[in-house]
mmCIF file of the N, C-alpha and C atoms, coordinates in Angstrom:
data_MODEL
# 
_entry.id   MODEL 
# 
loop_
_atom_site.group_PDB 
_atom_site.id 
_atom_site.type_symbol 
_atom_site.label_atom_id 
_atom_site.label_alt_id 
_atom_site.label_comp_id 
_atom_site.label_asym_id 
_atom_site.label_entity_id 
_atom_site.label_seq_id 
_atom_site.pdbx_PDB_ins_code 
_atom_site.Cartn_x 
_atom_site.Cartn_y 
_atom_site.Cartn_z 
_atom_site.occupancy 
_atom_site.B_iso_or_equiv 
_atom_site.pdbx_formal_charge 
_atom_site.auth_seq_id 
_atom_site.auth_comp_id 
_atom_site.auth_asym_id 
_atom_site.auth_atom_id 
_atom_site.pdbx_PDB_model_num 
ATOM 1   N N  . UNK A 1 1  ? 91.110  105.789 117.765 1.00 0.00 ? 1  UNK A N  1 
ATOM 2   C CA . UNK A 1 1  ? 91.843  106.644 116.866 1.00 0.00 ? 1  UNK A CA 1 
ATOM 3   C C  . UNK A 1 1  ? 92.612  107.659 117.713 1.00 0.00 ? 1  UNK A C  1 
ATOM 4   N N  . UNK A 1 2  ? 93.910  107.492 117.809 1.00 0.00 ? 2  UNK A N  1 
ATOM 5   C CA . UNK A 1 2  ? 94.726  108.412 118.580 1.00 0.00 ? 2  UNK A CA 1 
ATOM 6   C C  . UNK A 1 2  ? 95.306  109.484 117.675 1.00 0.00 ? 2  UNK A C  1 
ATOM 7   N N  . UNK A 1 3  ? 95.538  110.655 118.237 1.00 0.00 ? 3  UNK A N  1 
ATOM 8   C CA . UNK A 1 3  ? 96.097  111.769 117.484 1.00 0.00 ? 3  UNK A CA 1 
ATOM 9   C C  . UNK A 1 3  ? 97.529  111.460 117.086 1.00 0.00 ? 3  UNK A C  1 
ATOM 10  N N  . UNK A 1 4  ? 97.857  111.666 115.815 1.00 0.00 ? 4  UNK A N  1 
ATOM 11  C CA . UNK A 1 4  ? 99.224  111.451 115.367 1.00 0.00 ? 4  UNK A CA 1 
ATOM 12  C C  . UNK A 1 4  ? 99.749  112.623 114.531 1.00 0.00 ? 4  UNK A C  1 
ATOM 13  N N  . UNK A 1 5  ? 99.011  113.728 114.509 1.00 0.00 ? 5  UNK A N  1 
ATOM 14  C CA . UNK A 1 5  ? 99.424  114.926 113.784 1.00 0.00 ? 5  UNK A CA 1 
ATOM 15  C C  . UNK A 1 5  ? 99.659  116.034 114.803 1.00 0.00 ? 5  UNK A C  1 
ATOM 16  N N  . UNK A 1 6  ? 100.899 116.505 114.883 1.00 0.00 ? 6  UNK A N  1 
ATOM 17  C CA . UNK A 1 6  ? 101.274 117.535 115.848 1.00 0.00 ? 6  UNK A CA 1 
ATOM 18  C C  . UNK A 1 6  ? 100.846 118.931 115.420 1.00 0.00 ? 6  UNK A C  1 
ATOM 19  N N  . UNK A 1 7  ? 101.115 119.910 116.285 1.00 0.00 ? 7  UNK A N  1 
ATOM 20  C CA . UNK A 1 7  ? 100.667 121.280 116.066 1.00 0.00 ? 7  UNK A CA 1 
ATOM 21  C C  . UNK A 1 7  ? 101.286 121.901 114.810 1.00 0.00 ? 7  UNK A C  1 
ATOM 22  N N  . UNK A 1 8  ? 102.593 121.803 114.652 1.00 0.00 ? 8  UNK A N  1 
ATOM 23  C CA . UNK A 1 8  ? 103.249 122.410 113.491 1.00 0.00 ? 8  UNK A CA 1 
ATOM 24  C C  . UNK A 1 8  ? 102.828 121.704 112.207 1.00 0.00 ? 8  UNK A C  1 
ATOM 25  N N  . UNK A 1 9  ? 102.659 120.425 112.284 1.00 0.00 ? 9  UNK A N  1 
ATOM 26  C CA . UNK A 1 9  ? 102.198 119.646 111.137 1.00 0.00 ? 9  UNK A CA 1 
ATOM 27  C C  . UNK A 1 9  ? 100.787 120.078 110.751 1.00 0.00 ? 9  UNK A C  1 
ATOM 28  N N  . UNK A 1 10 ? 99.936  120.324 111.724 1.00 0.00 ? 10 UNK A N  1 
ATOM 29  C CA . UNK A 1 10 ? 98.571  120.770 111.460 1.00 0.00 ? 10 UNK A CA 1 
ATOM 30  C C  . UNK A 1 10 ? 98.560  122.122 110.752 1.00 0.00 ? 10 UNK A C  1 
ATOM 31  N N  . UNK A 1 11 ? 99.374  123.043 111.255 1.00 0.00 ? 11 UNK A N  1 
ATOM 32  C CA . UNK A 1 11 ? 99.436  124.384 110.649 1.00 0.00 ? 11 UNK A CA 1 
ATOM 33  C C  . UNK A 1 11 ? 99.901  124.283 109.198 1.00 0.00 ? 11 UNK A C  1 
ATOM 34  N N  . UNK A 1 12 ? 100.931 123.503 108.959 1.00 0.00 ? 12 UNK A N  1 
ATOM 35  C CA . UNK A 1 12 ? 101.452 123.329 107.602 1.00 0.00 ? 12 UNK A CA 1 
ATOM 36  C C  . UNK A 1 12 ? 100.406 122.697 106.692 1.00 0.00 ? 12 UNK A C  1 
ATOM 37  N N  . UNK A 1 13 ? 99.694  121.710 107.189 1.00 0.00 ? 13 UNK A N  1 
ATOM 38  C CA . UNK A 1 13 ? 98.654  121.056 106.393 1.00 0.00 ? 13 UNK A CA 1 
ATOM 39  C C  . UNK A 1 13 ? 97.534  122.031 106.039 1.00 0.00 ? 13 UNK A C  1 
ATOM 40  N N  . UNK A 1 14 ? 97.145  122.871 106.984 1.00 0.00 ? 14 UNK A N  1 
ATOM 41  C CA . UNK A 1 14 ? 96.083  123.844 106.716 1.00 0.00 ? 14 UNK A CA 1 
ATOM 42  C C  . UNK A 1 14 ? 96.531  124.863 105.676 1.00 0.00 ? 14 UNK A C  1 
ATOM 43  N N  . UNK A 1 15 ? 97.738  125.368 105.804 1.00 0.00 ? 15 UNK A N  1 
ATOM 44  C CA . UNK A 1 15 ? 98.250  126.360 104.851 1.00 0.00 ? 15 UNK A CA 1 
ATOM 45  C C  . UNK A 1 15 ? 98.338  125.768 103.447 1.00 0.00 ? 15 UNK A C  1 
ATOM 46  N N  . UNK A 1 16 ? 98.937  124.601 103.330 1.00 0.00 ? 16 UNK A N  1 
ATOM 47  C CA . UNK A 1 16 ? 99.081  123.961 102.011 1.00 0.00 ? 16 UNK A CA 1 
ATOM 48  C C  . UNK A 1 16 ? 97.709  123.580 101.446 1.00 0.00 ? 16 UNK A C  1 
ATOM 49  N N  . UNK A 1 17 ? 96.855  123.035 102.280 1.00 0.00 ? 17 UNK A N  1 
ATOM 50  C CA . UNK A 1 17 ? 95.521  122.647 101.827 1.00 0.00 ? 17 UNK A CA 1 
ATOM 51  C C  . UNK A 1 17 ? 94.709  123.830 101.334 1.00 0.00 ? 17 UNK A C  1 
ATOM 52  N N  . UNK A 1 18 ? 94.738  124.933 102.068 1.00 0.00 ? 18 UNK A N  1 
ATOM 53  C CA . UNK A 1 18 ? 93.996  126.121 101.644 1.00 0.00 ? 18 UNK A CA 1 
ATOM 54  C C  . UNK A 1 18 ? 94.578  126.719 100.368 1.00 0.00 ? 18 UNK A C  1 
ATOM 55  N N  . UNK A 1 19 ? 95.899  126.651 100.215 1.00 0.00 ? 19 UNK A N  1 
ATOM 56  C CA . UNK A 1 19 ? 96.515  127.133 98.977  1.00 0.00 ? 19 UNK A CA 1 
ATOM 57  C C  . UNK A 1 19 ? 96.062  126.298 97.783  1.00 0.00 ? 19 UNK A C  1 
ATOM 58  N N  . UNK A 1 20 ? 95.997  124.990 97.956  1.00 0.00 ? 20 UNK A N  1 
ATOM 59  C CA . UNK A 1 20 ? 95.533  124.121 96.871  1.00 0.00 ? 20 UNK A CA 1 
ATOM 60  C C  . UNK A 1 20 ? 94.058  124.358 96.553  1.00 0.00 ? 20 UNK A C  1 
ATOM 61  N N  . UNK A 1 21 ? 93.254  124.526 97.579  1.00 0.00 ? 21 UNK A N  1 
ATOM 62  C CA . UNK A 1 21 ? 91.833  124.795 97.368  1.00 0.00 ? 21 UNK A CA 1 
ATOM 63  C C  . UNK A 1 21 ? 91.651  126.149 96.679  1.00 0.00 ? 21 UNK A C  1 
ATOM 64  N N  . UNK A 1 22 ? 92.451  127.130 97.082  1.00 0.00 ? 22 UNK A N  1 
ATOM 65  C CA . UNK A 1 22 ? 92.405  128.440 96.434  1.00 0.00 ? 22 UNK A CA 1 
ATOM 66  C C  . UNK A 1 22 ? 92.759  128.354 94.964  1.00 0.00 ? 22 UNK A C  1 
ATOM 67  N N  . UNK A 1 23 ? 93.725  127.518 94.623  1.00 0.00 ? 23 UNK A N  1 
ATOM 68  C CA . UNK A 1 23 ? 94.086  127.325 93.218  1.00 0.00 ? 23 UNK A CA 1 
ATOM 69  C C  . UNK A 1 23 ? 92.939  126.676 92.457  1.00 0.00 ? 23 UNK A C  1 
ATOM 70  N N  . UNK A 1 24 ? 92.304  125.706 93.064  1.00 0.00 ? 24 UNK A N  1 
ATOM 71  C CA . UNK A 1 24 ? 91.188  125.021 92.407  1.00 0.00 ? 24 UNK A CA 1 
ATOM 72  C C  . UNK A 1 24 ? 90.007  125.960 92.202  1.00 0.00 ? 24 UNK A C  1 
ATOM 73  N N  . UNK A 1 25 ? 89.813  126.889 93.144  1.00 0.00 ? 25 UNK A N  1 
ATOM 74  C CA . UNK A 1 25 ? 88.694  127.825 93.048  1.00 0.00 ? 25 UNK A CA 1 
ATOM 75  C C  . UNK A 1 25 ? 89.002  128.996 92.122  1.00 0.00 ? 25 UNK A C  1 
ATOM 76  N N  . UNK A 1 26 ? 90.244  129.111 91.681  1.00 0.00 ? 26 UNK A N  1 
ATOM 77  C CA . UNK A 1 26 ? 90.610  130.168 90.750  1.00 0.00 ? 26 UNK A CA 1 
ATOM 78  C C  . UNK A 1 26 ? 90.991  131.480 91.404  1.00 0.00 ? 26 UNK A C  1 
ATOM 79  N N  . UNK A 1 27 ? 91.361  131.470 92.666  1.00 0.00 ? 27 UNK A N  1 
ATOM 80  C CA . UNK A 1 27 ? 91.750  132.696 93.353  1.00 0.00 ? 27 UNK A CA 1 
ATOM 81  C C  . UNK A 1 27 ? 93.051  133.287 92.822  1.00 0.00 ? 27 UNK A C  1 
ATOM 82  N N  . UNK A 1 28 ? 93.873  132.482 92.195  1.00 0.00 ? 28 UNK A N  1 
ATOM 83  C CA . UNK A 1 28 ? 95.173  132.947 91.696  1.00 0.00 ? 28 UNK A CA 1 
ATOM 84  C C  . UNK A 1 28 ? 95.142  133.214 90.204  1.00 0.00 ? 28 UNK A C  1 
ATOM 85  N N  . UNK A 1 29 ? 93.977  133.219 89.619  1.00 0.00 ? 29 UNK A N  1 
ATOM 86  C CA . UNK A 1 29 ? 93.823  133.463 88.197  1.00 0.00 ? 29 UNK A CA 1 
ATOM 87  C C  . UNK A 1 29 ? 93.416  132.201 87.468  1.00 0.00 ? 29 UNK A C  1 
ATOM 88  N N  . UNK A 1 30 ? 92.883  132.369 86.270  1.00 0.00 ? 30 UNK A N  1 
ATOM 89  C CA . UNK A 1 30 ? 92.387  131.212 85.519  1.00 0.00 ? 30 UNK A CA 1 
ATOM 90  C C  . UNK A 1 30 ? 93.487  130.245 85.080  1.00 0.00 ? 30 UNK A C  1 
ATOM 91  N N  . UNK A 1 31 ? 94.711  130.712 84.982  1.00 0.00 ? 31 UNK A N  1 
ATOM 92  C CA . UNK A 1 31 ? 95.806  129.828 84.553  1.00 0.00 ? 31 UNK A CA 1 
ATOM 93  C C  . UNK A 1 31 ? 96.108  128.760 85.596  1.00 0.00 ? 31 UNK A C  1 
ATOM 94  N N  . UNK A 1 32 ? 95.785  129.020 86.867  1.00 0.00 ? 32 UNK A N  1 
ATOM 95  C CA . UNK A 1 32 ? 96.092  128.084 87.939  1.00 0.00 ? 32 UNK A CA 1 
ATOM 96  C C  . UNK A 1 32 ? 94.906  127.207 88.330  1.00 0.00 ? 32 UNK A C  1 
ATOM 97  N N  . UNK A 1 33 ? 93.770  127.415 87.698  1.00 0.00 ? 33 UNK A N  1 
ATOM 98  C CA . UNK A 1 33 ? 92.579  126.647 88.034  1.00 0.00 ? 33 UNK A CA 1 
ATOM 99  C C  . UNK A 1 33 ? 92.723  125.211 87.543  1.00 0.00 ? 33 UNK A C  1 
ATOM 100 N N  . UNK A 1 34 ? 92.602  124.281 88.461  1.00 0.00 ? 34 UNK A N  1 
ATOM 101 C CA . UNK A 1 34 ? 92.690  122.869 88.125  1.00 0.00 ? 34 UNK A CA 1 
ATOM 102 C C  . UNK A 1 34 ? 91.856  122.067 89.113  1.00 0.00 ? 34 UNK A C  1 
ATOM 103 N N  . UNK A 1 35 ? 91.293  120.993 88.641  1.00 0.00 ? 35 UNK A N  1 
ATOM 104 C CA . UNK A 1 35 ? 90.494  120.137 89.516  1.00 0.00 ? 35 UNK A CA 1 
ATOM 105 C C  . UNK A 1 35 ? 91.382  119.440 90.548  1.00 0.00 ? 35 UNK A C  1 
ATOM 106 N N  . UNK A 1 36 ? 92.647  119.260 90.237  1.00 0.00 ? 36 UNK A N  1 
ATOM 107 C CA . UNK A 1 36 ? 93.563  118.603 91.169  1.00 0.00 ? 36 UNK A CA 1 
ATOM 108 C C  . UNK A 1 36 ? 93.777  119.426 92.439  1.00 0.00 ? 36 UNK A C  1 
ATOM 109 N N  . UNK A 1 37 ? 93.494  120.705 92.397  1.00 0.00 ? 37 UNK A N  1 
ATOM 110 C CA . UNK A 1 37 ? 93.625  121.539 93.585  1.00 0.00 ? 37 UNK A CA 1 
ATOM 111 C C  . UNK A 1 37 ? 92.681  121.142 94.698  1.00 0.00 ? 37 UNK A C  1 
ATOM 112 N N  . UNK A 1 38 ? 91.579  120.492 94.349  1.00 0.00 ? 38 UNK A N  1 
ATOM 113 C CA . UNK A 1 38 ? 90.620  120.062 95.369  1.00 0.00 ? 38 UNK A CA 1 
ATOM 114 C C  . UNK A 1 38 ? 91.176  118.955 96.252  1.00 0.00 ? 38 UNK A C  1 
ATOM 115 N N  . UNK A 1 39 ? 92.329  118.419 95.895  1.00 0.00 ? 39 UNK A N  1 
ATOM 116 C CA . UNK A 1 39 ? 92.990  117.435 96.760  1.00 0.00 ? 39 UNK A CA 1 
ATOM 117 C C  . UNK A 1 39 ? 93.407  118.109 98.077  1.00 0.00 ? 39 UNK A C  1 
ATOM 118 N N  . UNK A 1 40 ? 93.419  119.437 98.092  1.00 0.00 ? 40 UNK A N  1 
ATOM 119 C CA . UNK A 1 40 ? 93.738  120.195 99.300  1.00 0.00 ? 40 UNK A CA 1 
ATOM 120 C C  . UNK A 1 40 ? 92.759  119.975 100.435 1.00 0.00 ? 40 UNK A C  1 
ATOM 121 N N  . UNK A 1 41 ? 91.606  119.415 100.138 1.00 0.00 ? 41 UNK A N  1 
ATOM 122 C CA . UNK A 1 41 ? 90.623  119.108 101.184 1.00 0.00 ? 41 UNK A CA 1 
ATOM 123 C C  . UNK A 1 41 ? 91.181  118.056 102.138 1.00 0.00 ? 41 UNK A C  1 
ATOM 124 N N  . UNK A 1 42 ? 91.983  117.151 101.620 1.00 0.00 ? 42 UNK A N  1 
ATOM 125 C CA . UNK A 1 42 ? 92.518  116.059 102.442 1.00 0.00 ? 42 UNK A CA 1 
ATOM 126 C C  . UNK A 1 42 ? 93.463  116.580 103.531 1.00 0.00 ? 42 UNK A C  1 
ATOM 127 N N  . UNK A 1 43 ? 94.464  117.416 103.210 1.00 0.00 ? 43 UNK A N  1 
ATOM 128 C CA . UNK A 1 43 ? 95.312  117.913 104.300 1.00 0.00 ? 43 UNK A CA 1 
ATOM 129 C C  . UNK A 1 43 ? 94.556  118.774 105.317 1.00 0.00 ? 43 UNK A C  1 
ATOM 130 N N  . UNK A 1 44 ? 93.585  119.545 104.844 1.00 0.00 ? 44 UNK A N  1 
ATOM 131 C CA . UNK A 1 44 ? 92.794  120.358 105.780 1.00 0.00 ? 44 UNK A CA 1 
ATOM 132 C C  . UNK A 1 44 ? 91.988  119.446 106.705 1.00 0.00 ? 44 UNK A C  1 
ATOM 133 N N  . UNK A 1 45 ? 91.376  118.417 106.153 1.00 0.00 ? 45 UNK A N  1 
ATOM 134 C CA . UNK A 1 45 ? 90.572  117.498 106.969 1.00 0.00 ? 45 UNK A CA 1 
ATOM 135 C C  . UNK A 1 45 ? 91.435  116.764 107.994 1.00 0.00 ? 45 UNK A C  1 
ATOM 136 N N  . UNK A 1 46 ? 92.601  116.275 107.562 1.00 0.00 ? 46 UNK A N  1 
ATOM 137 C CA . UNK A 1 46 ? 93.457  115.557 108.509 1.00 0.00 ? 46 UNK A CA 1 
ATOM 138 C C  . UNK A 1 46 ? 94.002  116.492 109.582 1.00 0.00 ? 46 UNK A C  1 
ATOM 139 N N  . UNK A 1 47 ? 94.208  117.761 109.239 1.00 0.00 ? 47 UNK A N  1 
ATOM 140 C CA . UNK A 1 47 ? 94.660  118.729 110.246 1.00 0.00 ? 47 UNK A CA 1 
ATOM 141 C C  . UNK A 1 47 ? 93.559  119.000 111.267 1.00 0.00 ? 47 UNK A C  1 
ATOM 142 N N  . UNK A 1 48 ? 92.331  119.127 110.801 1.00 0.00 ? 48 UNK A N  1 
ATOM 143 C CA . UNK A 1 48 ? 91.230  119.400 111.723 1.00 0.00 ? 48 UNK A CA 1 
ATOM 144 C C  . UNK A 1 48 ? 90.931  118.207 112.620 1.00 0.00 ? 48 UNK A C  1 
ATOM 145 N N  . UNK A 1 49 ? 91.055  117.008 112.074 1.00 0.00 ? 49 UNK A N  1 
ATOM 146 C CA . UNK A 1 49 ? 90.814  115.794 112.861 1.00 0.00 ? 49 UNK A CA 1 
ATOM 147 C C  . UNK A 1 49 ? 91.990  115.497 113.785 1.00 0.00 ? 49 UNK A C  1 
ATOM 148 N N  . UNK A 1 50 ? 93.206  115.769 113.308 1.00 0.00 ? 50 UNK A N  1 
ATOM 149 C CA . UNK A 1 50 ? 94.403  115.468 114.096 1.00 0.00 ? 50 UNK A CA 1 
ATOM 150 C C  . UNK A 1 50 ? 94.901  114.056 113.908 1.00 0.00 ? 50 UNK A C  1 
ATOM 151 N N  . UNK A 1 51 ? 94.382  113.387 112.897 1.00 0.00 ? 51 UNK A N  1 
ATOM 152 C CA . UNK A 1 51 ? 94.749  111.992 112.639 1.00 0.00 ? 51 UNK A CA 1 
ATOM 153 C C  . UNK A 1 51 ? 94.967  111.793 111.155 1.00 0.00 ? 51 UNK A C  1 
ATOM 154 N N  . UNK A 1 52 ? 96.070  111.163 110.799 1.00 0.00 ? 52 UNK A N  1 
ATOM 155 C CA . UNK A 1 52 ? 96.392  110.897 109.403 1.00 0.00 ? 52 UNK A CA 1 
ATOM 156 C C  . UNK A 1 52 ? 96.507  109.388 109.206 1.00 0.00 ? 52 UNK A C  1 
ATOM 157 N N  . UNK A 1 53 ? 95.696  108.820 108.311 1.00 0.00 ? 53 UNK A N  1 
ATOM 158 C CA . UNK A 1 53 ? 95.755  107.374 108.103 1.00 0.00 ? 53 UNK A CA 1 
ATOM 159 C C  . UNK A 1 53 ? 97.103  106.906 107.559 1.00 0.00 ? 53 UNK A C  1 
ATOM 160 N N  . UNK A 1 54 ? 97.750  107.702 106.734 1.00 0.00 ? 54 UNK A N  1 
ATOM 161 C CA . UNK A 1 54 ? 99.066  107.312 106.204 1.00 0.00 ? 54 UNK A CA 1 
ATOM 162 C C  . UNK A 1 54 ? 100.096 107.240 107.326 1.00 0.00 ? 54 UNK A C  1 
ATOM 163 N N  . UNK A 1 55 ? 100.033 108.167 108.279 1.00 0.00 ? 55 UNK A N  1 
ATOM 164 C CA . UNK A 1 55 ? 100.944 108.128 109.419 1.00 0.00 ? 55 UNK A CA 1 
ATOM 165 C C  . UNK A 1 55 ? 100.735 106.849 110.222 1.00 0.00 ? 55 UNK A C  1 
ATOM 166 N N  . UNK A 1 56 ? 99.491  106.422 110.364 1.00 0.00 ? 56 UNK A N  1 
ATOM 167 C CA . UNK A 1 56 ? 99.191  105.191 111.096 1.00 0.00 ? 56 UNK A CA 1 
ATOM 168 C C  . UNK A 1 56 ? 99.810  103.985 110.398 1.00 0.00 ? 56 UNK A C  1 
ATOM 169 N N  . UNK A 1 57 ? 99.679  103.920 109.082 1.00 0.00 ? 57 UNK A N  1 
ATOM 170 C CA . UNK A 1 57 ? 100.216 102.804 108.313 1.00 0.00 ? 57 UNK A CA 1 
ATOM 171 C C  . UNK A 1 57 ? 101.735 102.712 108.476 1.00 0.00 ? 57 UNK A C  1 
ATOM 172 N N  . UNK A 1 58 ? 102.408 103.864 108.409 1.00 0.00 ? 58 UNK A N  1 
ATOM 173 C CA . UNK A 1 58 ? 103.876 103.880 108.466 1.00 0.00 ? 58 UNK A CA 1 
ATOM 174 C C  . UNK A 1 58 ? 104.440 104.038 109.880 1.00 0.00 ? 58 UNK A C  1 
ATOM 175 N N  . UNK A 1 59 ? 103.562 104.152 110.879 1.00 0.00 ? 59 UNK A N  1 
ATOM 176 C CA . UNK A 1 59 ? 104.009 104.249 112.264 1.00 0.00 ? 59 UNK A CA 1 
ATOM 177 C C  . UNK A 1 59 ? 104.650 105.582 112.612 1.00 0.00 ? 59 UNK A C  1 
ATOM 178 N N  . UNK A 1 60 ? 104.192 106.652 111.961 1.00 0.00 ? 60 UNK A N  1 
ATOM 179 C CA . UNK A 1 60 ? 104.751 107.994 112.177 1.00 0.00 ? 60 UNK A CA 1 
ATOM 180 C C  . UNK A 1 60 ? 103.826 108.758 113.111 1.00 0.00 ? 60 UNK A C  1 
ATOM 181 N N  . UNK A 1 61 ? 104.400 109.607 113.945 1.00 0.00 ? 61 UNK A N  1 
ATOM 182 C CA . UNK A 1 61 ? 103.628 110.528 114.775 1.00 0.00 ? 61 UNK A CA 1 
ATOM 183 C C  . UNK A 1 61 ? 104.446 111.796 114.943 1.00 0.00 ? 61 UNK A C  1 
ATOM 184 N N  . UNK A 1 62 ? 103.823 112.955 114.691 1.00 0.00 ? 62 UNK A N  1 
ATOM 185 C CA . UNK A 1 62 ? 104.512 114.225 114.876 1.00 0.00 ? 62 UNK A CA 1 
ATOM 186 C C  . UNK A 1 62 ? 104.101 114.901 116.181 1.00 0.00 ? 62 UNK A C  1 
ATOM 187 N N  . UNK A 1 63 ? 103.343 114.195 116.997 1.00 0.00 ? 63 UNK A N  1 
ATOM 188 C CA . UNK A 1 63 ? 102.963 114.704 118.319 1.00 0.00 ? 63 UNK A CA 1 
ATOM 189 C C  . UNK A 1 63 ? 104.135 114.560 119.281 1.00 0.00 ? 63 UNK A C  1 
ATOM 190 N N  . UNK A 1 64 ? 104.217 115.490 120.204 1.00 0.00 ? 64 UNK A N  1 
ATOM 191 C CA . UNK A 1 64 ? 105.261 115.376 121.234 1.00 0.00 ? 64 UNK A CA 1 
ATOM 192 C C  . UNK A 1 64 ? 104.889 114.267 122.213 1.00 0.00 ? 64 UNK A C  1 
ATOM 193 N N  . UNK A 1 65 ? 105.887 113.556 122.640 1.00 0.00 ? 65 UNK A N  1 
ATOM 194 C CA . UNK A 1 65 ? 105.659 112.426 123.545 1.00 0.00 ? 65 UNK A CA 1 
ATOM 195 C C  . UNK A 1 65 ? 105.404 112.870 124.960 1.00 0.00 ? 65 UNK A C  1 
# 
């Protein structure tokens, strides 16, 4: 499993993932609470691992060569 998620991509994934998790947890108020916000776990996990299975399928890499 080679790394295919670059530094800027990782930062963006963490920010978006935490925002989605925050929405699911109700940090932005009850109007924004939704179970779909827990999908934010996926971008956070792929950022921490540094590997995205979808990138592998499509042959994408955001790492510098």
